C-alpha positions, 0 to 999 in steps of 0.5 A: 841484498847489499845495503851499500846500494841503499846507502848510496841512494841516500839512506844511512846504514841503520835506515837501510837495515830497518827498511829492508827488514820491514820490506821483508816482513810486510807489516810488523811491530817495532820489536819484530823489526828490531829483531829482524834488522839487528838494530836496537829497539830504541833506535828502531823507533827513531829510524822509523820516524826518519823513514816516514819523513822520507816517505818510505814507511807508513803505519796503521793502528790496530788494537792501540798498537802501531803496525809499520809497513814499507812503502814500495821501493819505487818510492826510492826512485821518486826520492832520487828525482826530488833530490835531482830537482833540489840540486838543480835549484841550488846548482847555479848558486853553488857554481857562483860560489865556486867561481867566486872562490877561484876568482879570489885566489888561485895558484898554478905551477908552471914547469919548463920553458914552454909553460912559462912562455905561455904565462908571459904570452898571457900577460900580453892578453890581459892589457894590464900594466906590468911591474917586474923586479928580481933576476931579470938578467936570467930571463934572456939567458934562459929564453934567449935574446930573440924571444925577449925582443919579440916579447917586448915588441908585442908589449909595445904593440899592445900599448902596455906599460911596464916598470922594471927594476934591474941590477946595475949589471943589466943596465943595457939589457932592456930597450923598449919605449913601453918599458921604464927601467930603474936600477939597484945594487946586487944586494937587493936582487933576488935569485928569482923574479917577481912579475905583477899584473892586475890581480896576478903575481908570477914568481919565476925561479930561473934554475936549469929547469925553470918554473913559476908559480902564478897566484891569482889574488888581489891581496897578494898582488897588492902586497907585492906591488907595495914592495915594488913601489918601495924598491922603485923609490930607492932605485936609480934611473 
């Protein structure tokens, strides 16, 4: 029999060898089990103790010597059922831990116009205030004037407030009652744009094939917001 099957059921390689040897022997002393399994005698004793704890081996004493016997293989089925029950007990806690880790920090890459549009559409659903700085002039160039104007109208309709820092060259670019704009020199403008809303930070690269990295992390969004506030103070109305 392939011992890999027993290993997949939760036995170690050594435990599988000893159990199979004992199963074939029926009843045997430790030295015979070692001989049959190919496992060192000292290791056999330790392994038999583990198998007894798992309910797969028992023993009887005859003439002051321990004769070991293998329990029915059906016991393996009981082991699986017990493990399943144990897993069911801790599964809710494990899922909570996973949810917590995902909520604390998560990064997703979006490639292409369609993927990025999905992100900007999701911004409207969060109802959180939006803070944007960087190469905002590229937004209209990549996505088109119609999309940008429609997005701004939806922003107003959702009553979401937005602060945006643009370059002086883009002074007449954004027109919306929901948007408060300030302007800084080209030296402060990056080739990418950074959008902060709630616990999210979106860094968008406006290349020929635009892409963005959306990070869900309270610590990250707070750090970028502090940088935004610094630029906001030195920017002109």
